[in-house]
MIZAMI-943777 format. One record per residue (C-alpha): residue number from 1; residue in one letter; x, y, z. Coordinates in steps of 0.001 Angstrom, whole numbers, plus 500000, padded with zeros to 6 digits. Layout:
# MIZAMI-943777
(kollum NUM,A,(X,Y,Z))
...
This chain:
# MIZAMI-943777
(kollum 1,P,(529176,513144,490498))
(kollum 2,A,(527384,511789,493526))
(kollum 3,S,(524757,514023,495080))
(kollum 4,A,(525080,515254,498660))
(kollum 5,C,(522465,512805,499839))
(kollum 6,Q,(524216,510020,497958))
(kollum 7,A,(527523,511006,499529))
(kollum 8,E,(525995,510740,502955))
(kollum 9,G,(524953,507194,502253))
(kollum 10,A,(521245,507727,501679))
(kollum 11,V,(521171,504434,499801))
(kollum 12,V,(524287,502294,499778))
(kollum 13,R,(525170,498832,498583))
(kollum 14,G,(525443,496267,501356))
(kollum 15,A,(525701,492538,501797))
(kollum 16,G,(522184,491455,500878))
(kollum 17,R,(520516,494410,502559))
(kollum 18,L,(519121,497866,501900))
(kollum 19,T,(520462,500613,504165))
(kollum 20,V,(518718,503978,504354))
(kollum 21,D,(520425,506893,506085))
(kollum 22,P,(517878,509334,507522))
(kollum 23,C,(520307,512194,506943))
(kollum 24,G,(518864,512767,503534))
(kollum 25,L,(515235,512156,504412))
(kollum 26,I,(514592,514010,507660))
(kollum 27,S,(517569,516296,508211))
(kollum 28,R,(521238,516466,507407))
(kollum 29,L,(522442,515076,510697))
(kollum 30,T,(525659,513326,509799))
(kollum 31,K,(528844,514860,508423))
(kollum 32,R,(529948,514337,504874))
(kollum 33,R,(532131,511330,504339))
(kollum 34,E,(535628,511475,502897))
(kollum 35,S,(535989,512066,499159))
(kollum 36,D,(536427,508392,498334))
(kollum 37,Q,(533130,507634,500074))
(kollum 38,R,(531476,510512,498241))
(kollum 39,S,(532387,508959,494928))
(kollum 40,A,(530794,505616,495789))
(kollum 41,S,(527810,504989,493557))
(kollum 42,I,(524323,504520,494895))
(kollum 43,G,(523340,500871,494576))
(kollum 44,L,(520852,498341,495826))
(kollum 45,S,(521850,494779,496493))
(kollum 46,S,(518360,493425,497033))
(kollum 47,V,(517185,491609,493901))
(kollum 48,G,(513696,493032,494317))
(kollum 49,E,(514871,496632,494687))
(kollum 50,T,(517385,496445,491856))
(kollum 51,S,(514849,494925,489481))
(kollum 52,M,(512206,497415,490522))
(kollum 53,L,(514524,500312,489724))
(kollum 54,K,(515451,498775,486390))
(kollum 55,L,(511804,498312,485469))
(kollum 56,L,(510902,501823,486634))
(kollum 57,S,(513849,503410,484848))
(kollum 58,L,(513126,501696,481551))
(kollum 59,A,(509470,502675,481768))
(kollum 60,V,(510502,506267,482474))
(kollum 61,A,(512821,506149,479478))
(kollum 62,C,(510038,505002,477156))
(kollum 63,C,(507639,507634,478486))
(kollum 64,L,(510215,510370,478073))
(kollum 65,L,(511083,509226,474581))
(kollum 66,A,(507470,509703,473550))
(kollum 67,A,(507995,513421,474157))
(kollum 68,V,(511686,513587,473272))
(kollum 69,S,(511347,511946,469864))
(kollum 70,C,(508684,514473,468919))
(kollum 71,R,(510835,517353,470184))
(kollum 72,T,(513170,516859,467235))
(kollum 73,A,(510384,517083,464685))
(kollum 74,E,(510638,519893,462158))
(kollum 75,T,(506954,520816,462412))
(kollum 76,P,(504978,521788,465515))
(kollum 77,L,(502859,519126,467130))
(kollum 78,S,(499109,519346,466748))
(kollum 79,D,(496622,518481,469486))
(kollum 80,P,(496029,514989,468030))
(kollum 81,D,(499792,514428,468098))
(kollum 82,L,(499888,515338,471783))
(kollum 83,D,(496980,512968,472416))
(kollum 84,T,(498980,510226,470719))
(kollum 85,I,(501915,510890,473045))
(kollum 86,S,(499581,510644,476028))
(kollum 87,I,(498171,507340,474761))
(kollum 88,Y,(501690,506003,474225))
(kollum 89,I,(502747,506930,477759))
(kollum 90,K,(499615,505365,479248))
(kollum 91,A,(500109,502193,477238))
(kollum 92,T,(503741,501948,478354))
(kollum 93,L,(502698,502258,481986))
(kollum 94,E,(499979,499667,481451))
(kollum 95,N,(502615,497307,480069))
(kollum 96,L,(504706,498022,483156))
(kollum 97,R,(501738,497267,485414))
(kollum 98,Q,(500944,494016,483628))
(kollum 99,A,(504595,492933,483701))
(kollum 100,M,(505046,493390,487444))
(kollum 101,P,(503345,490156,488622))
(kollum 102,H,(505273,488039,486105))
(kollum 103,G,(508496,489968,485497))
(kollum 104,I,(510251,490460,482158))
(kollum 105,P,(512554,487485,481470))
(kollum 106,E,(514107,489245,478460))
(kollum 107,L,(515484,491895,480837))
(kollum 108,M,(516179,489458,483691))
(kollum 109,I,(513559,491188,485842))
(kollum 110,P,(511761,488787,488214))
(kollum 111,P,(508136,489168,489361))
(kollum 112,L,(507686,492302,491468))
(kollum 113,E,(504127,491903,492733))
(kollum 114,P,(504445,491474,495605))
(kollum 115,L,(507736,493322,496121))
(kollum 116,S,(509984,491480,498595))
(kollum 117,L,(513042,492885,500377))
(kollum 118,P,(514997,490640,502758))
(kollum 119,V,(516455,493402,504950))
(kollum 120,I,(515899,497140,505446))
(kollum 121,D,(518164,498866,507969))
(kollum 122,I,(517577,502458,509058))
(kollum 123,P,(520508,503681,511202))
(kollum 124,R,(519826,505583,514395))
(kollum 125,I,(517714,508713,513900))
(kollum 126,K,(518471,511669,516164))
(kollum 127,E,(516003,514380,515283))
(kollum 128,G,(514651,516833,517831))
(kollum 129,V,(513063,514897,520677))
(kollum 130,A,(513429,511532,518907))
(kollum 131,D,(516311,509074,519154))
(kollum 132,V,(515387,505753,517529))
(kollum 133,K,(516832,502916,515468))
(kollum 134,L,(514722,500685,513223))
(kollum 135,N,(515371,497644,511079))
(kollum 136,M,(513013,495345,509228))
(kollum 137,R,(513286,491814,507904))
(kollum 138,N,(511162,489916,505395))
(kollum 139,F,(509539,493075,504015))
(kollum 140,V,(506714,492321,501555))
(kollum 141,M,(504589,494966,499801))
(kollum 142,N,(501382,494271,497873))
(kollum 143,G,(499331,496507,495630))
(kollum 144,L,(501995,498181,493492))
(kollum 145,S,(500540,496713,490290))
(kollum 146,S,(497016,497979,491015))
(kollum 147,F,(497681,501546,489905))
(kollum 148,V,(495469,503551,487581))
(kollum 149,V,(496963,506198,485280))
(kollum 150,R,(494802,509232,485973))
(kollum 151,D,(496816,511565,483786))
(kollum 152,A,(499822,511355,481472))
(kollum 153,K,(501165,514261,479445))
(kollum 154,G,(504241,514876,477349))
(kollum 155,H,(505462,518467,476930))
(kollum 156,T,(507686,518753,473893))
(kollum 157,G,(508753,522348,474517))
(kollum 158,S,(510285,521582,477906))
(kollum 159,M,(511073,517929,477101))
(kollum 160,S,(509152,516806,480161))
(kollum 161,I,(506349,514493,481233))
(kollum 162,E,(503666,514612,483903))
(kollum 163,L,(502176,511460,485412))
(kollum 164,D,(499402,511073,487954))
(kollum 165,L,(499150,507522,489312))
(kollum 166,F,(496502,506333,491760))
(kollum 167,F,(496818,503244,493962))
(kollum 168,P,(493558,502254,495719))
(kollum 169,Q,(495530,500487,498433))
(kollum 170,V,(499090,499392,499121))
(kollum 171,A,(499911,497180,502068))
(kollum 172,A,(503168,495974,503557))
(kollum 173,R,(504192,493548,506268))
(kollum 174,A,(507537,492828,507883))
(kollum 175,D,(509262,491747,511075))
(kollum 176,Y,(510493,494885,512816))
(kollum 177,N,(512937,495721,515588))
(kollum 178,L,(512703,499189,517129))
(kollum 179,D,(514767,500724,519921))
(kollum 180,G,(514993,504300,521167))
(kollum 181,K,(513048,507013,522921))
(kollum 182,I,(510951,510130,522384))
(kollum 183,L,(511753,512737,525035))
(kollum 184,I,(512094,510608,528190))
(kollum 185,F,(509652,507944,527016))
(kollum 186,P,(511139,504625,525826))
(kollum 187,L,(510028,503459,522386))
(kollum 188,Y,(510914,499853,521699))
(kollum 189,G,(509506,496604,520408))
(kollum 190,S,(509929,493745,517982))
(kollum 191,G,(507608,491438,516121))
(kollum 192,P,(505313,491442,513101))
(kollum 193,A,(504330,494812,511646))
(kollum 194,A,(501710,495789,509081))
(kollum 195,I,(500799,499030,507315))
(kollum 196,Q,(498045,499921,504856))
(kollum 197,I,(497721,503120,502843))
(kollum 198,N,(494477,503985,501071))
(kollum 199,D,(493948,506282,498083))
(kollum 200,L,(497648,506780,497446))
(kollum 201,S,(498198,509376,494725))
(kollum 202,I,(501659,509897,493224))
(kollum 203,R,(502248,512955,491043))
(kollum 204,F,(505416,512638,488973))
(kollum 205,V,(506966,515510,486942))
(kollum 206,A,(510290,515039,485153))
(kollum 207,S,(512320,516861,482507))
(kollum 208,V,(515121,515271,480507))
(kollum 209,S,(518168,515880,478403))
(kollum 210,I,(519832,513695,475785))
(kollum 211,E,(523586,513299,476073))
(kollum 212,D,(525548,512543,472895))
(kollum 213,F,(522296,511349,471286))
(kollum 214,T,(522712,508065,473170))
(kollum 215,R,(521772,508633,476826))
(kollum 216,V,(518647,509956,478501))
(kollum 217,Q,(519083,511684,481867))
(kollum 218,L,(516660,513385,484242))
(kollum 219,N,(517401,517083,484718))
(kollum 220,N,(514608,517581,487193))
(kollum 221,L,(512327,515266,489130))
(kollum 222,Q,(509458,516121,491445))
(kollum 223,V,(507372,513446,493132))
(kollum 224,D,(504446,514332,495358))
(kollum 225,L,(502608,511740,497469))
(kollum 226,T,(499208,512140,499100))
(kollum 227,F,(496831,509631,500679))
(kollum 228,S,(493537,509614,502532))
(kollum 229,Q,(494263,507140,505297))
(kollum 230,V,(497084,505134,506840))
(kollum 231,Q,(496666,502246,509253))
(kollum 232,M,(499529,500491,510987))
(kollum 233,Y,(499980,497823,513613))
(kollum 234,L,(503191,497009,515465))
(kollum 235,E,(502820,493822,517472))
(kollum 236,G,(504854,493924,520672))
(kollum 237,I,(505382,497701,520652))
(kollum 238,V,(506453,498847,524165))
(kollum 239,G,(505983,495265,525308))
(kollum 240,G,(502479,494814,523910))
(kollum 241,G,(499417,494529,526127))
(kollum 242,N,(497173,497500,526872))
(kollum 243,L,(500016,500016,526588))
(kollum 244,G,(500920,498622,523178))
(kollum 245,S,(497297,499007,522069))
(kollum 246,V,(497344,502657,523156))
(kollum 247,V,(500557,503331,521196))
(kollum 248,N,(499152,501642,518071))
(kollum 249,T,(495975,503701,518382))
(kollum 250,L,(498011,506922,518597))
(kollum 251,L,(500110,505946,515574))
(kollum 252,N,(496972,505334,513522))
(kollum 253,A,(495338,508553,514675))
(kollum 254,M,(498409,510713,514003))
(kollum 255,G,(500096,508929,511081))
(kollum 256,K,(498697,511148,508319))
(kollum 257,L,(499166,514294,510421))
(kollum 258,I,(502835,513438,511007))
(kollum 259,Y,(503386,512819,507289))
(kollum 260,D,(501661,516065,506292))
(kollum 261,R,(503896,517980,508709))
(kollum 262,L,(507107,516329,507467))
(kollum 263,K,(506463,516097,503719))
(kollum 264,G,(507717,519617,503011))
(kollum 265,N,(511189,518628,504213))
(kollum 266,L,(510945,514948,503342))
(kollum 267,L,(509917,514933,499682))
(kollum 268,P,(512684,517184,498257))
(kollum 269,E,(515311,514786,499596))
(kollum 270,V,(513344,511764,498370))
(kollum 271,N,(513187,513386,494929))
(kollum 272,R,(516958,513852,494915))
(kollum 273,I,(517561,510242,495849))
(kollum 274,L,(515159,508952,493180))
(kollum 275,R,(516648,511184,490482))
(kollum 276,T,(520163,509943,491239))
(kollum 277,V,(519151,506287,491352))
(kollum 278,I,(517048,506476,488171))
(kollum 279,N,(519805,508327,486308))
(kollum 280,N,(522269,505616,487304))
(kollum 281,E,(519963,503034,485756))
(kollum 282,L,(519236,505139,482660))
(kollum 283,A,(522979,505568,482103))
(kollum 284,K,(523170,501821,481466))
(kollum 285,V,(520660,501982,478605))
(kollum 286,D,(521557,503137,475088))
(kollum 287,L,(518861,505243,473457))
(kollum 288,R,(519325,503337,470204))
(kollum 289,D,(518561,500058,471969))
(kollum 290,I,(515236,501405,473205))
(kollum 291,L,(514312,502859,469814))
(kollum 292,G,(515357,499581,468240))
(kollum 293,G,(512948,497568,470358))
(kollum 294,M,(514950,496580,473436))
(kollum 295,L,(511691,496619,475385))
(kollum 296,P,(509447,493966,473824))
(kollum 297,Y,(506451,494979,475920))
(kollum 298,S,(506351,498494,474493))
(kollum 299,S,(506026,497331,470899))
(kollum 300,N,(503965,494178,470602))
(kollum 301,R,(501515,495005,473396))
(kollum 302,L,(501048,498725,472881))
(kollum 303,R,(497395,499647,473205))
(kollum 304,P,(495177,502280,474819))
(kollum 305,V,(493785,501335,478209))
(kollum 306,D,(490164,501879,479236))
(kollum 307,E,(490407,502856,482887))
(kollum 308,S,(486890,504248,483261))
(kollum 309,A,(485629,501251,485259))
(kollum 310,N,(488579,501334,487665))
(kollum 311,N,(488206,505086,488170))
(kollum 312,Y,(484480,504709,488767))
(kollum 313,V,(484919,502082,491492))
(kollum 314,D,(487777,504051,493090))
(kollum 315,R,(485452,507057,493374))
(kollum 316,L,(482712,504870,494853))
(kollum 317,M,(485104,503559,497506))
(kollum 318,A,(486350,507080,498294))
(kollum 319,N,(482747,508156,498946))
(kollum 320,L,(481928,505000,500902))
(kollum 321,R,(484785,505116,503418))
(kollum 322,P,(483663,508294,505255))
(kollum 323,L,(480154,506833,505580))
(kollum 324,I,(481580,503737,507259))
(kollum 325,H,(483126,505968,509925))
(kollum 326,A,(480030,508154,510180))
(kollum 327,N,(477851,505109,510861))
(kollum 328,N,(480178,503776,513586))
(kollum 329,L,(481244,500769,511532))
(kollum 330,D,(484957,501282,512159))
(kollum 331,P,(485576,500081,514720))
(kollum 332,I,(482649,497715,515045))
(kollum 333,S,(481631,496428,518447))
(kollum 334,I,(481508,492671,519020))
(kollum 335,P,(478965,491506,521621))
(kollum 336,E,(480088,489909,524864))
(kollum 337,Q,(480799,486194,524569))
(kollum 338,R,(480776,483432,527187))
(kollum 339,V,(482054,479878,527151))
(kollum 340,S,(481882,477048,529686))
(kollum 341,F,(484464,474310,529991))
(kollum 342,S,(485145,471331,532214))
(kollum 343,K,(487933,469098,533395))
(kollum 344,K,(487971,465807,535281))
(kollum 345,I,(489886,465945,538539))
(kollum 346,L,(490000,462724,540583))
(kollum 347,L,(487038,461337,538608))
(kollum 348,V,(485014,464471,539338))
(kollum 349,T,(484033,466813,536520))
(kollum 350,V,(484699,470416,537482))
(kollum 351,W,(483236,473270,535459))
(kollum 352,G,(484574,476717,534762))
(kollum 353,S,(483724,479649,532534))
(kollum 354,A,(485267,482498,530591))
(kollum 355,R,(483854,485840,529550))
(kollum 356,M,(485093,487885,526569))
(kollum 357,Y,(484018,491527,526552))
(kollum 358,N,(484948,494982,525149))
(kollum 359,G,(485378,493404,521723))
(kollum 360,L,(486316,495797,518914))
(kollum 361,A,(487371,495207,515296))
(kollum 362,Y,(489197,497893,513278))
(kollum 363,G,(489673,498201,509533))
(kollum 364,L,(486363,498049,507655))
(kollum 365,S,(486953,501606,506415))
(kollum 366,T,(489964,500408,504405))
(kollum 367,I,(487604,498933,501800))
(kollum 368,H,(489145,499342,498335))
(kollum 369,R,(489163,498108,494775))
(kollum 370,A,(491021,494787,494738))
(kollum 371,G,(491637,494269,491032))
(kollum 372,N,(490835,495535,487563))
(kollum 373,C,(487146,496152,486927))
(kollum 374,N,(485232,495543,483726))
(kollum 375,I,(482586,497553,481931))
(kollum 376,G,(480186,496362,479273))
(kollum 377,A,(476692,496593,477871))
(kollum 378,Q,(473681,494320,478281))
(kollum 379,G,(470929,495604,476046))
(kollum 380,T,(470402,499227,477044))
(kollum 381,N,(472216,498748,480370))
(kollum 382,V,(475757,499876,481162))
(kollum 383,V,(477214,497279,483566))
(kollum 384,V,(480302,497586,485786))
(kollum 385,G,(481637,494564,487656))
(kollum 386,C,(484494,494473,490147))
(kollum 387,V,(486010,492843,493209))
(kollum 388,I,(486509,494992,496294))
(kollum 389,G,(488476,494020,499369))
(kollum 390,I,(489179,494683,503026))
(kollum 391,D,(492558,493612,504384))
(kollum 392,N,(494047,493202,507856))
(kollum 393,I,(491039,493700,510114))
(kollum 394,R,(492479,493692,513631))
(kollum 395,G,(490809,493721,516999))
(kollum 396,S,(490844,492646,520606))
(kollum 397,F,(488812,491475,523598))
(kollum 398,D,(489294,491716,527318))
(kollum 399,S,(488701,488383,529040))
(kollum 400,R,(488136,486904,532488))
(kollum 401,A,(488350,483144,533139))
(kollum 402,E,(487536,481308,536371))
(kollum 403,F,(488069,477676,537389))
(kollum 404,M,(488131,476104,540864))
(kollum 405,G,(488555,479437,542563))
(kollum 406,I,(491311,480507,540182))
(kollum 407,G,(490544,483699,538282))
(kollum 408,V,(492761,485194,535596))
(kollum 409,N,(492476,488205,533312))
(kollum 410,A,(493589,487553,529750))
(kollum 411,G,(494133,489573,526606))
(kollum 412,I,(492819,488397,523245))
(kollum 413,S,(493788,489803,519843))
(kollum 414,F,(492683,488665,516401))
(kollum 415,L,(493394,489271,512723))
(kollum 416,V,(491349,488704,509568))
(kollum 417,S,(493894,489227,506820))
(kollum 418,R,(491707,489184,503700))
(kollum 419,I,(488084,489636,502655))
(kollum 420,R,(486846,489862,499071))
(kollum 421,V,(483435,490949,497795))
(kollum 422,V,(482116,490658,494232))
(kollum 423,F,(479665,493327,493148))
(kollum 424,R,(477954,494542,490004))
(kollum 425,V,(476355,497910,489224))
(kollum 426,S,(474170,498744,486239))
(kollum 427,A,(472155,501616,484829))
(kollum 428,D,(469600,501712,482017))
(kollum 429,V,(470794,504330,479543))
(kollum 430,A,(467569,504336,477548))
(kollum 431,A,(465315,504776,480576))
(kollum 432,G,(467641,507252,482305))
(kollum 433,S,(467330,505343,485579))
(kollum 434,S,(469743,505760,488482))
(kollum 435,P,(472573,503236,488935))
(kollum 436,R,(471555,500216,490991))
(kollum 437,L,(473440,497529,492887))
(kollum 438,D,(472568,494269,491114))
(kollum 439,H,(474920,491925,492928))
(kollum 440,F,(476893,492078,496169))
(kollum 441,A,(478316,488882,497664))
(kollum 442,I,(481247,487947,499879))
(kollum 443,S,(483469,485571,497921))
(kollum 444,E,(486330,485061,500378))
(kollum 445,V,(487001,485413,504106))
(kollum 446,S,(490404,484298,505367))
(kollum 447,P,(490643,482325,508633))
(kollum 448,V,(490589,484342,511851))
(kollum 449,A,(493988,484245,513573))
(kollum 450,V,(493627,484456,517372))
(kollum 451,S,(496312,485210,519981))
(kollum 452,I,(495571,484778,523709))
(kollum 453,S,(497914,485795,526512))
(kollum 454,G,(497689,485819,530288))
(kollum 455,L,(495813,482574,530974))
(kollum 456,G,(498675,481162,533017))
(kollum 457,P,(497520,477936,534742))
(kollum 458,L,(494363,477923,532630))
(kollum 459,D,(496144,477810,529284))
(kollum 460,W,(494442,474483,528561))
(kollum 461,I,(491222,476412,527777))
(kollum 462,L,(492834,478134,524788))
(kollum 463,T,(490942,476057,522218))
(kollum 464,P,(487359,476594,523468))
(kollum 465,V,(488000,480304,524012))
(kollum 466,A,(489582,480716,520564))
(kollum 467,N,(486690,478888,518874))
(kollum 468,V,(484165,481252,520443))
(kollum 469,V,(486221,484286,519378))
(kollum 470,V,(486544,483026,515791))
(kollum 471,N,(482809,482444,515426))
(kollum 472,A,(481893,485804,516983))
(kollum 473,V,(484369,487780,514863))
(kollum 474,Q,(483374,486108,511590))
(kollum 475,H,(479671,486570,512275))
(kollum 476,Q,(479947,490237,513209))
(kollum 477,I,(482218,491207,510306))
(kollum 478,V,(480160,489339,507702))
(kollum 479,A,(476959,490854,509099))
(kollum 480,A,(478444,494366,508922))
(kollum 481,I,(479499,493907,505290))
(kollum 482,E,(476310,492245,504075))
(kollum 483,S,(473922,494710,505676))
(kollum 484,P,(475034,498244,506665))
(kollum 485,I,(478026,498492,504321))
(kollum 486,R,(476007,497145,501405))
(kollum 487,H,(473293,499665,502255))
(kollum 488,E,(475774,502564,502356))
(kollum 489,L,(477257,501493,499014))
(kollum 490,S,(473782,501564,497470))
(kollum 491,K,(473380,505118,498760))
(kollum 492,V,(476622,506427,497218))
(kollum 493,L,(475753,505071,493757))
(kollum 494,G,(473719,508195,493147))
(kollum 495,S,(476673,510496,493864))
(kollum 496,V,(479069,509062,491257))
(kollum 497,S,(478285,508943,487533))
(kollum 498,I,(478618,505519,485979))
(kollum 499,P,(480875,505506,482859))
(kollum 500,G,(478838,506087,479718))
(kollum 501,F,(475869,507317,481742))
(kollum 502,P,(475119,511017,482337))
């Protein structure tokens, strides 16, 4: 039977769109539908969402079977047996992670990294002082395949598993449309939106039952989510401009606080939705098909995964981020810039000038591991190499331009969407020396996207102003990474033990 949240339309099938009813997530605000609506099954029409659920459900099934198959054994499991179950679960999840960028053609699952959803509609939310409606188009999420399995356990007595997954960073972008109010204050806007979450930890506990020896179903599911930092940017919120910047600043300052306050009511309903959706997918899979090798990735690619290098770099980044804030590197200040320009009027060259000031760039503290790291040995040295990244650095300038007695105030915003840095750390095991930073070099900086508004009759100076902004932003960000951030990273090396080194 459909759950209460399902009956209220928490996730329903639509024409090429995903619809989420806040009744199940924030509070039960809408009345139950008629019985025929209650019996409607939860479904997802988006190809990305449907495939993601199929992939997740099959992975869950394999993980659970590692414990379930041992539950029927006639003799108790020894500690080595339990370790084998843990290795099997980790290997299955590693196969899932590796399959996400390419998909699994045998199961008709397309690539899921990044995850793309064409439409997400959230009907009007009326909760306390809030009354808002939100929908998103062209939703794209990156980083789902970067997870590290911190813990994986199978409990044969209770037929359950515990998983602890860590994502160094997940980021999403979309085109949003928001309309509503909080108290008497209007809350509206439309345009591009971006969100980044750092140090996302997902704790997953599930118990199962086997029905007629052919179906696996979740009896209980508990998912807990925590993170260290969330950054978001809604272009055009409350009309944009200075007021929009203030609203975005408040959202970034209060985002984690709001989540922490709501999670006690939010997560139980999310768990119910996930359990129902996953059970619907598991009901389509025969246990004998899985045991017989329906999932090719779980048999021919099964292997333990060495995650020590990834965990080491994740800990380094977690120690580095607070130091970036403490040293006033997020935001970083960009020095005042000036540019002169000219235009011929009646054969006379007339000069003007523009000044860009109050420049700030936000986002350096989102530095994170940007791929799988490697660990090896060179003589007596343990060596760890990795790529780290900073995504979606945003900032702004105030500006004043003057020409022939005309003076205008303009607003300038900019975005650097992607930066990558290659680094290498080593330590001499024989000598017992401290870890050292052998290599640290920027390998990629995406172009600086600049948006200028308010020039009015002087809009012909866009190009010279934008060129000055691009050069100033690139120089300041690169300088901050290559000097103070590199220095702070060298300092934190002593606080985290390198794998294989005491």
